[in-house]
N, C-alpha and C positions, 0 to 999 in steps of 0.2 A: 311097848312103853310109849307114852305120849311125849312128843318133842315140844320143848319150850324155847321160844325166841326171846332173847334178851332185848332190853330197850336200846342198847347201843347198836345191836345188829339191825334193829328196825330203822334207827336213824341213818345207818350206813346205806340201807336199801333205798330209803327215801332220797338221800343225796344222789345216789346213782341214777335213780329215776329222773330226778329234776335235771341232772347234768345231761342225760341222754335226750330228754325232752327239749332242753334249751339248745343243744347241739343240732338236733334234728330241725328245730325251728330256724336256726341260723343258716343251716345248709339249704333248706327250702327257700328262705329269703334270698340267699345268694343266687340260687338257681333262677328264681323268679326275676330278680333284678337283672341278672346276666341275660336272660331270655328277652326281657323287656328292652334292654339296651341294644342287644343284637338285632332284633327285628325292626327296631326303629332307625338303624343306620341307613342312611340314604343309599349307600352302595348296594344294599341288599333289597331295595325296593324298585319295582318295575317303573321305568321312566317312559317307555315307549312300547306301543303295540303295532306291529306291521301286519296288514291283511293282504293275503295273496289269493288270486283266483277269481276276483270279481269281474263280471262281464256286464251285468245289467244293474245290480244293486250299487248304491252309492257308498263309498268308503266312510263318509261322515256318519251315516246312519248306524253302521256297525260299531264304529269307534265310540259313539255316544253310549251304547250299551256296555261296552268294555270299561269305559271310564267310570260309569255309574257303579259298576261292580267292584272296582279296585279303589274307590274313594271311601274315606271314612275308616273307622276302626272297629275291631271286634271288642265288645264290652268296654268301649272307650279307651282301650289300652294298646291293642296290637293292630298295626296298620294292615288293611286288606290288600295292600299292594306288595307286601313282602313276598319274595319269590317262593318261600317255603309254604306259605299259608293262603296265597291268593285263591279265590273261589273259582278254580278252573272248570269244574263240572257245571257250576251255576252259569258261568259265561256261555259255555257250550249249549246248555239247554235253553237259555234265553234267546240265543241267536236262532236256534232251530224253531223255537216256538213263535218268535216274532216275524220270521221271514219264511213263508212257505216255499219261496224260490230256492232255499238252501237245502241241498240233499245231505251233505255231511260237513262236519267241522272237526279239524284236528289242531290242537294247540300244543306248541312245543317252545323251548327256549331258543332265542337267537343269540345275539351278542349279550352275554350275561350282564344284568339279570333281565333283559327285555324279552318279550315273547313274540312269537310269530303265529298268526292264525291262518291256517290254510283252509279255504272255503271251496267246496265244490257246488256250483250252482246247477240246478236242473236245466236241461236243454229241451227246447220245444220239439216234439215228435209229431204232434197233430194238435187239432183244436177240438174242444167239445162245445157245442152250441145248444142253447135252450130249445130252439125250435128250428124246423127245416129252413126257414127263410129269414131268420133273424140275423142281425149283425152283432148280437151280444154273444161273444164267444170267449173261451178260456183256453190257455195253453195246457197241454198234457205232455208229460214226458214219456219215455219208452215203456215205463211201467204202468201207464194209464193213470198216473197221479195228476190231479188237476191242481195247478199251483199258482196261476196268475191270470189276470185279465189280458185278453189279446186285443190289439188295436184293430181297426177296420182295414182289412187288406183289399187291394185292388186285384181281382183275380183269385184263383185258388192256390195260394202260396202253400197252405198246409191242408192235408186231408181233414175232412170234417166228420166228427161223430156226433150223433144226435140221439137223445133219449136214453133210457135205461139208467137213470140216476134216481134212486129212491127219494121220495119226499120233495122233489124239486118242481117248482111251478114257475111261470113267467115272472111272478112277483118275488121269488126267493132272492134275498140279498146275497151279494158276492161272498160275504163272510161265511155263509153256510154252504157255499158251493166249493170254495177252496179247500184243499186237503182231502177231498173225496177221491175215491178210486173208481174209475169207470169199469163197468161190468164186474164189480166186486161180488155181486150176488149170483154170478154165473159160475159154472163149473171151473175148476182150477185150470189156468192156462188158456182160457177162452180168448182173451185179448190177443195173445201171441198167435193163436190159430187163425183168428180173423185177419190179422195183418199179413200172415203168410199167404192166406187165400187171396187177398187183394193183390199181393205182389205177384202171385202166380198168374192172376188175370192180366196184369200189366204185361207179363212176359208173352202173352198171346194177343197183345194189342187191344185188350179190353180195359180201358183206363177209367175207373170210377173216381169221383171226387168227394163223395160224402156217403155215409152209411147211417140210415135212420132205423133204430131198433125200437120196435113197438112193445107194448106191455105184454102182448100175447107171444112174445119171442119171435115175431116175424122180423126178418132182416130185409131192408130195402136198400139196395146199392144203386146210387144215382150216377148217371153219366152226363157229359156236358150238354147233351140235347134233352136232358131230363128223362131219358129212357130209364127204366128200372129193371134190375135183376132182383127177383124176390125169392127168398129161401128161408128155411127154418134154422134157427140157431142151434137146434139139437141135432141137426143132420151132420153126417160125416162130410167134411169139406172136400176130401179127396173124391168122394163119390159125386158131390155136386159138380166139381170141375169136370169129371168124366162125362156126366150127363149134359153139361153145357156145351162141351166140345162136340158131342154127338149131335146135339140140337142144331148148332151152327152149321155143321156139315150138311145136315138134312135140309136146312133152309137154303143152301146154295148161295148164289151171288146176291148180296144185299144192296148192290149199287142202285141208288135212286129210291131206296126204301129205308125207313127207320122204324124200329120196333118201339111200341109204347111200353111193353113189359114182356119179360120172360119169367114165368113162375115155375120154380123148381121144387115146390113144397110137396108135391105128390110123388110117391115112390115110382109108380109105373107110367106116369104121364107128365109131359111137359106142356104147360099152357102158355101160349104166346099171343100177342096182339100187335099188329102193325099200325102205325099212325097213318091217317088219311092226309096225304100231302096235296 
């Protein structure tokens, strides 16, 4: 049988609907007003940002980015400085994007509701230079990441790496050099292997000061007297070291003689040439 709804029942249902609608609207309004009032309370808004870990960068430069991010409001209502809704990730990303010298950023609360920004700056491990004899060089960290222009040093303060950076010429601006990784197109772990090899050479009193890597993957390690040790970047570095030691033993006493180069690129033969003094 079909059911019929009386007019009085329909009116009651309508009243219930409107009561529920009005109650829901009032509750939402109260929640919105309460949230608006709460987030605008000064005690819940960041008043100060403390930056730790700076060694080279200036505090004022980073503070400016932080202040720009916590100024103003979301949709003209909610302050960006509120400790619950401040743009933490945006601050972190902007600091990393604006300063290539920064390796990592960690943001946490200090004395409520203020924040502490812990910054880890990259540390110079070596320098990368555009050309063998240029003074235009850039700092690299231990991961071969190029992050800042280097001043002109007197003497060889840092080991120099040259070449093997794709698309870089003498006229390439600094902005395109920074944030590149040296030897990134080589096999994995190549930079670590090269540095270990150079360290082993120093242990046997063979102290190089710069490495020039050519497009054909020839490696030229220079010494203070501009003598060169030439090898192939694809060779096994342990094998190169063994061959070099054997060659130096065969050469005997080098007193009064300086070699122009020792070439280790050939499997069964070591080619060398001494300077005419």
